[in-house]
Each structure stands twice: as structure tokens, then as C-alpha cells.
N, C-alpha and C positions, 0 to 999 in steps of 0.2 A: 825268098823274095829279095829283089834288088831294087834300089832307088837310085836314080841318076838325076843330077841337076842338068837340065838342058839350057836354061837361060836364067841369069840372075842379075838384077840390078837393084837399085835402092828400093823401088816400090813394086817390082815384079819378080815372081819366081815361077818357073815352069819346071816341073819334075816328072820324070817317067817312072811309073810304078810297074815293075816287071812281074805282075802276078796274073796277067791275062784277063782278069775279070772286070766287071763294072761295079761290084759291090763296094770295095774299099774306096775308090775315088769318088763314088756317088755319096757314100756316107760322109766323107771328109768335106765334099762340096757343100752338102747340106749344113754341116756343123759350122763351116766357115761363114755362112750367111748370118749366123747368130752373132757375129763380131761386127760391131758398128764401124770399125776402121777398115773393113774389107769393102773395096769398091768393085771387085770382080772375083768370083769363085766359079770355076767351070772345069769340066774335064772333057777330053775328046779321045776317041779311039778311031784310028783310020779305017779299020775294018772290024766288023762285029766278032769274027772268029780268030783273027790273027793280029799280032802286034800288041804292044803295051799301051795302056792308057796314059795320057798326060794330064796332070793336074795343073791348072793355071790359076795363079793367085795374084791379085793386085791389092796392096794395102800399104799403110804407112810403114809396117814392118812385117813383110810376108812370112819370114821364118817364125817370128813370134806368133803370128796368127795361126799358122799351121800347128805349131806345138800346142797352143791353147785349144784348138779344135780337137786334137788328139786327146788331150786331157779330159775335155768335156765329154767326148765320146766314150772314153774308158769309164768315167764316172757313171754315165747313163747305163752302160752295159753291166757294171757291177750292181747298180740299183735294180735293174731288171732281174739279174741273177738272184738277188736276195728275195725279191718279191715272188719270183717263180718258185723258189725253194719253199716259201711259206705256203703257196698254193698246193704244191705237191704233198705237203705234210697233212693237209686237210682230209 
């Protein structure tokens, strides 16, 4: 997976995520909306089958907002994994 910064300024960050799918950018978009400093969190993909999705973030500190969203998402996945393991042992 490759990540490229397309646009960056004080309050805006647009990154291209070269994984082809909708899953990761959609997951991050949703997690970003849990951050009160985020005024815009969206992603776009020019064509459903080709091209890389672009994540668009506007906030007071978009880099920090993205990193926080990644951390929260990782924590949720770890929690889900733990709970799922408990269910499997029953």
C-alpha cells in the first residue's frame, strides 16, 4: 500500500491511498468524524473499479486528526478481536 500527499496546508490534507478499495478510506472517514476538531472528512474515488481513493480532511491539525483516527480504529479492532476470541471459546 502506498500513501501520497496530494495537497497539504495548515487546515487541509488530501491523501491518495493506493489500495484500490473503499474499505480503508471509509473506515478512516467515519473515525475522523468522532474528532470535534474535524470540519470535513470525506473520501472520493473517481471510478468504482479503477483509481485510488483520496481522503480529504479539514481540521485544526489534519495530520494529528488522521493519526488519532488510526489509533482509535486500531483500538476498536483489538477490542473486537478480544471479544470475538471469547465468543469462539464458548
